VOGU-3710 file (C-alpha; in Angstrom, 3 decimals, decimal comma):
1> mtntgpvsyd> 20,884/21,644/-10,180  23,062/20,766/-13,168  23,185/17,202/-14,286  26,370/16,211/-16,139  25,262/12,635/-16,833  23,227/9,684/-15,449  23,142/9,600/-11,598  22,644/6,419/-9,680  19,117/5,133/-9,020  19,589/5,795/-5,116
11> ealrrvvria> 20,608/9,423/-5,864  17,853/10,014/-8,371  15,297/8,633/-5,906  16,578/10,883/-3,024  16,235/13,950/-5,241  12,658/12,938/-6,351  11,446/12,259/-2,818  13,116/15,594/-1,588  10,771/17,633/-3,831  7,581/16,023/-2,617
21> rptaaepapl> 5,120/18,390/-1,153  2,646/16,693/1,273  -0,891/17,584/0,564  -3,217/19,008/3,377  -5,195/16,889/5,693  -9,016/16,715/5,225  -11,886/14,935/7,085  -13,546/12,013/5,307  -16,394/9,890/6,405  -15,207/6,497/7,392
31> aeslgrtlrr> -17,527/4,968/4,601  -15,608/6,783/2,072  -12,048/6,621/3,436  -11,097/3,102/1,895  -7,608/3,401/0,201  -7,006/6,922/1,712  -3,938/7,684/3,817  -4,467/8,530/7,461  -2,922/11,981/8,582  -3,965/11,704/12,312
41> dvvadrdqpp> -3,781/8,780/14,530  -7,056/7,011/15,531  -7,302/6,376/19,350  -9,592/4,103/21,330  -12,324/5,825/23,154  -12,535/3,279/25,711  -10,682/0,067/26,619  -10,863/-2,642/23,867  -12,544/-4,847/24,726  -14,330/-2,782/27,319
51> fdrstrdgfa> -15,104/-5,826/29,675  -13,746/-9,292/30,317  -15,499/-11,205/27,540  -16,233/-14,965/26,889  -14,546/-16,452/23,764  -16,664/-19,628/23,936  -20,277/-20,723/24,568  -19,901/-22,455/27,817  -19,951/-21,743/31,674  -18,229/-18,998/33,491
61> vrsadgaaga> -16,526/-20,360/36,646  -14,016/-19,724/39,375  -10,618/-21,281/38,525  -9,953/-21,548/42,294  -12,766/-24,009/42,582  -10,906/-26,592/40,603  -12,498/-28,903/38,117  -13,742/-31,726/40,468  -17,420/-31,865/41,630  -20,621/-30,381/40,512
71> rkvcgniaag> -21,308/-26,677/40,374  -24,556/-25,044/40,741  -25,920/-23,087/37,682  -26,989/-19,966/39,101  -27,597/-17,815/35,906  -27,456/-17,250/32,169  -25,578/-14,389/30,446  -26,193/-13,710/26,736  -24,002/-11,688/24,399  -25,015/-8,046/25,031
81> apasgvslgp> -26,845/-8,683/28,366  -25,681/-6,880/31,416  -23,849/-9,032/33,816  -24,018/-6,612/36,707  -26,913/-8,392/38,264  -25,052/-11,796/38,349  -22,398/-12,537/41,005  -20,586/-15,874/41,157  -19,872/-17,541/44,513  -17,738/-20,585/45,405
91> geavriatga> -19,083/-23,838/43,793  -21,369/-22,013/41,240  -21,223/-21,488/37,439  -23,072/-19,242/35,001  -24,058/-20,299/31,541  -22,385/-17,761/29,164  -22,456/-17,060/25,449  -19,637/-16,205/23,099  -18,908/-12,370/23,412  -20,838/-12,093/26,775
101> slpdgadavv> -19,457/-10,229/29,780  -18,106/-12,337/32,636  -20,028/-12,031/35,807  -18,388/-10,773/39,112  -16,354/-13,491/40,733  -15,648/-15,484/37,565  -12,189/-15,589/35,948  -12,419/-18,492/33,438  -14,832/-20,062/31,024  -15,220/-23,761/30,406
111> aleqaeqvgg> -16,426/-24,600/26,833  -19,779/-26,019/26,462  -18,259/-29,368/25,063  -16,070/-29,676/28,229  -18,966/-29,658/30,486  -22,207/-31,717/31,206  -25,292/-30,077/32,617  -27,753/-32,073/34,608  -30,668/-30,299/35,795  -29,578/-27,327/37,777
121> nvrlkleave> -25,886/-28,494/38,123  -22,960/-28,822/35,719  -19,918/-31,218/35,945  -16,676/-30,261/34,112  -14,855/-32,787/31,946  -11,489/-31,315/32,589  -8,571/-32,116/34,842  -7,980/-28,418/35,835  -9,413/-24,937/35,097  -6,650/-22,374/34,211
131> prqhvhrraa> -7,182/-18,749/35,171  -8,283/-16,586/32,228  -8,913/-19,584/29,934  -11,332/-18,780/27,114  -11,483/-15,001/28,315  -10,639/-12,104/26,255  -9,368/-9,683/29,041  -10,500/-6,075/29,174  -7,987/-3,692/27,471  -6,011/-6,608/26,097
141> dagrsevvlr> -6,311/-5,158/22,641  -5,891/-1,505/23,586  -6,412/0,687/26,496  -8,519/3,865/26,456  -6,714/6,595/24,540  -4,196/4,112/22,977  -3,517/4,522/19,345  -5,063/1,749/17,306  -4,326/3,144/13,846  -1,309/5,217/13,198
151> rgtvlqphhl> -0,969/8,228/10,804  0,423/7,109/7,393  -1,792/3,852/7,353  -3,240/3,328/3,929  -6,809/2,388/5,043  -7,961/-1,260/4,066  -11,227/-2,915/5,045  -9,944/-4,197/8,332  -8,701/-0,692/9,348  -12,151/0,628/8,730
161> giaasvgamq> -13,368/-2,037/11,089  -10,971/-1,072/13,810  -11,820/2,664/13,359  -15,569/1,777/13,606  -15,042/-0,247/16,709  -13,652/2,857/18,451  -16,405/5,179/17,067  -14,110/7,043/14,601  -16,835/7,542/11,983  -14,952/10,438/10,355
171> vqvaarprvv> -11,090/10,304/9,996  -8,419/12,704/9,019  -6,882/11,775/5,685  -4,382/13,149/3,179  -6,061/15,063/0,217  -5,442/13,054/-3,036  -2,817/14,893/-5,031  -4,232/15,818/-8,561  -2,311/14,337/-11,427  -2,485/15,024/-15,133
181> vltsgdevrp> -0,997/12,341/-17,386  0,475/13,526/-20,637  1,453/10,936/-23,180  3,448/11,752/-26,515  4,575/10,420/-29,680  3,727/10,963/-33,227  3,426/7,166/-33,857  0,897/6,717/-31,135  -2,768/6,406/-31,835  -5,658/6,234/-29,405
191> adtathdllp> -6,155/2,814/-27,644  -9,645/2,271/-29,266  -8,341/2,639/-32,833  -9,608/-0,101/-34,989  -6,986/-2,387/-36,560  -7,820/-1,413/-40,098  -7,276/2,159/-39,138  -3,607/1,645/-37,961  -0,760/2,269/-40,403  2,084/-0,494/-39,910
201> qqirnsngpm> 4,250/2,074/-38,255  1,672/3,153/-35,758  0,867/1,701/-32,170  -1,970/2,145/-29,794  -1,529/4,229/-26,580  -0,967/1,690/-23,864  0,867/4,206/-21,587  -2,104/6,402/-20,908  -4,317/3,735/-19,302  -1,510/1,960/-17,698
211> vaslveamga> 0,033/5,020/-16,077  -3,200/6,487/-15,149  -4,535/3,527/-13,458  -1,050/3,084/-11,690  -1,236/6,707/-10,420  -4,824/6,063/-9,150  -3,743/2,761/-7,358  -1,094/4,813/-5,686  -3,668/6,917/-4,177  -3,672/9,998/-6,332
221> qvlyikhvvd> -6,444/11,555/-8,374  -6,030/11,475/-12,153  -7,830/14,656/-13,593  -7,458/13,505/-17,024  -5,227/11,851/-19,766  -4,059/13,843/-22,646  -2,040/12,917/-25,758  0,248/15,345/-27,598  2,259/15,045/-30,863  5,969/15,825/-30,738
231> etddilpvvd> 5,669/19,571/-31,631  6,354/22,197/-28,917  3,667/24,579/-30,282  1,216/21,662/-29,818  2,443/20,767/-26,366  2,436/24,300/-24,913  -1,227/24,911/-24,515  -1,741/21,396/-23,200  0,879/22,048/-20,705  -0,418/25,487/-19,748
241> ealshadclv> -3,865/23,888/-19,125  -2,426/21,130/-17,048  -0,301/23,453/-14,866  -3,432/25,316/-13,663  -5,064/22,180/-12,397  -2,412/19,683/-11,217  -0,210/19,153/-8,180  1,897/16,693/-10,335  2,200/16,136/-14,127  3,356/12,688/-15,124
251> ttggvsvgqr> 4,532/12,502/-18,807  5,590/9,617/-21,068  7,967/9,969/-23,884  9,767/13,005/-25,074  12,672/12,989/-22,528  15,312/11,175/-24,541  17,763/12,767/-26,850  15,904/12,190/-30,164  15,340/15,250/-32,471  11,638/15,085/-31,599
261> drfaalweml> 11,946/14,599/-27,851  10,479/17,914/-26,754  9,472/17,528/-23,054  12,765/17,949/-21,264  13,799/21,247/-22,987  10,237/22,506/-22,653  10,199/22,303/-18,754  13,496/24,225/-18,559  12,215/26,787/-20,962  9,119/27,337/-18,716
271> gfrkivhgva> 11,343/27,783/-15,677  11,211/24,513/-14,073  14,307/23,379/-11,877  15,714/20,253/-13,345  16,262/17,597/-10,679  17,187/14,568/-12,597  17,654/13,775/-16,330  19,135/10,438/-16,873  19,487/7,621/-14,305  21,937/4,631/-14,590
281> iqpgkpffaa> 19,233/2,072/-14,753  17,668/-0,209/-17,326  15,072/0,028/-18,352  14,288/3,851/-17,838  17,629/5,654/-18,355  16,027/8,899/-19,742  13,789/9,493/-16,723  13,328/13,216/-16,027  12,128/15,192/-12,905  11,605/18,825/-12,474
291> dgsqgrpvvl> 10,267/20,931/-9,646  7,970/23,826/-10,497  8,250/25,426/-7,027  6,069/28,570/-6,175  2,756/26,559/-6,438  3,560/24,925/-9,578  3,386/21,077/-10,137  6,163/18,578/-9,837  6,924/17,168/-13,141  7,897/13,385/-13,588
301> glpgnpvsal> 8,806/12,520/-17,128  8,759/8,723/-17,820  10,331/7,282/-21,009  8,001/6,347/-23,736  8,706/2,762/-24,080  5,956/0,981/-22,052  8,140/-1,272/-19,938  10,288/1,702/-19,126  7,216/3,703/-18,232  5,963/0,866/-15,955
311> vtahlfvrpl> 9,315/0,530/-14,139  10,071/4,192/-13,598  6,245/4,711/-12,527  7,024/2,253/-9,731  10,645/3,493/-9,098  9,885/7,213/-8,939  6,017/8,196/-9,203  5,211/5,600/-6,449  7,727/6,771/-3,834  7,030/10,557/-4,586
321> lrrvlrgdsg> 3,170/10,019/-4,161  3,813/7,829/-1,028  5,650/10,731/0,581  3,123/13,257/-0,663  0,394/11,208/0,969  2,047/10,188/4,243  3,836/13,305/4,769  6,490/11,696/6,805  10,104/12,007/5,804  11,048/9,006/8,155
331> ddplpwrrvp> 9,045/6,412/5,878  11,024/4,206/3,608  10,426/5,439/0,038  9,423/1,927/-1,293  8,681/-1,454/0,350  11,395/-3,474/-0,999  12,211/-6,932/0,609  14,808/-9,456/0,084  14,126/-12,662/-1,593  16,325/-15,420/-3,081
341> laeparpgsg> 16,668/-15,895/-6,952  15,249/-19,117/-8,267  17,668/-19,229/-11,270  20,970/-17,522/-11,995  20,569/-14,014/-13,455  22,723/-11,638/-15,461  23,274/-8,336/-13,512  24,809/-5,189/-14,900  28,110/-3,626/-13,933  27,451/-0,046/-15,294
351> rqlfraacla> 23,680/0,274/-14,794  21,171/-0,924/-12,054  19,014/-3,483/-13,808  15,343/-3,770/-12,955  13,404/-6,794/-14,257  9,684/-7,965/-14,150  9,519/-11,185/-12,043  7,330/-13,788/-10,712  7,300/-14,693/-6,986  6,781/-18,472/-6,337
361> adgrvsiipw> 5,015/-19,963/-3,333  8,337/-21,072/-1,888  9,411/-17,473/-1,751  11,878/-17,515/-4,674  11,691/-15,159/-7,433  12,021/-15,884/-11,240  13,017/-13,180/-13,752  10,755/-13,310/-16,780  12,644/-13,287/-20,148  11,990/-10,159/-22,320
371> qgsgdlvhta> 12,452/-8,685/-25,735  13,554/-5,202/-24,452  11,611/-2,120/-22,996  8,927/-2,406/-25,846  7,866/-5,733/-24,726  4,958/-5,014/-22,267  3,418/-8,421/-22,762  6,082/-10,264/-20,822  4,832/-8,493/-17,862  1,483/-10,125/-18,009
381> aadglvrlpm> 2,389/-12,792/-15,282  4,566/-10,513/-13,251  4,152/-9,939/-9,573  6,686/-7,026/-9,316  10,220/-5,965/-9,944  13,687/-7,493/-9,136  16,560/-5,062/-8,502  19,711/-6,890/-9,406  22,993/-6,045/-7,801  25,533/-4,065/-9,803
391> qdepiaaage> 28,597/-6,121/-10,101  31,357/-7,103/-12,505  30,668/-11,068/-12,171  28,532/-11,948/-15,111  26,116/-14,273/-13,188  24,196/-13,763/-9,915  23,771/-17,440/-8,574  20,507/-19,165/-7,720  19,768/-18,573/-4,082  21,439/-15,229/-3,998
401> pvlflaf> 19,252/-12,757/-2,280  17,925/-9,762/-4,358  15,517/-6,847/-3,706  11,874/-7,494/-4,776  9,300/-4,883/-5,142  5,590/-5,994/-5,493  3,537/-4,190/-7,961
//
């Protein structure tokens, strides 16, 4: 695919998502599946709940008996105790615990505080008893064989609880894609370099830990991080090693038009098919993507400036990995949502602008002032990214809806 210039963000996203190759499904013990992506629906092995259960401590009664008069207490059912030996007749009540199974004949529960027991009888402090009050009906949550967790779900603690409740102690999940992160730049030094060892023109490697942690948070497995200087001869052996291990290579730097930007030309030299090189966005215009095909990794080349790397990781790496893990072309690439601007903002007319932003309690979003794509510090308080509309008007008014993507 030949690129004659920067493409729109939407077009670049379509091209990137199209080259995603879903990983295989693999079984995982439930205890080790937190954060993994389901590849097979989880279904209920029996009705949920499997019986009519009381939601309060109190008395199981027949609603048809009304609320007046005394009822004879003819039994007691604890949670977990069988109710099969207890049957409720007219004018009778059974003491029952929260979570216990209702006895035959009962269709309602009166809470303990709404009843008064004297000896073997109980009087209700209610004007009426409604059918099914304080009763969690059998199969109200899910019927036998009904799907309780759908494929594509990223498993969180409550999902593990649901799976456990239906006996799914092993689940089918997507294998985690293997990613190698390669950072570049002659001026970049290791993040643990002491202050006195840094020359004035040198900076520490912030992209390595940032991008690697983002990739892990997105559900992939980072095999390792490697830094390279801007020399093709130095990059080639590192790339050769990465190609033999990874499903995806994420690089930072080396994709712009500088004399020492080596990565873009290198991938084409190695026979990779260029998908995107240059996107009409700010920050992140030099973004590069290539498809290795024939079993070779996908390559996503992020710009070297840290804010550009942060933004393009969310705009391109995240949707690609989302598709790889979910394996469903029907999914939305990213979970954008519309929120109103808290203050006026300046959009762009020729490029789509993405800005770090804070989401307030009232649901409005504020764009954080920045000093350009090298200013990673300004993202410290950010909750996500705002996508500003492309328009000729110089101001987007306060209250205007914009798209927001949470980090």
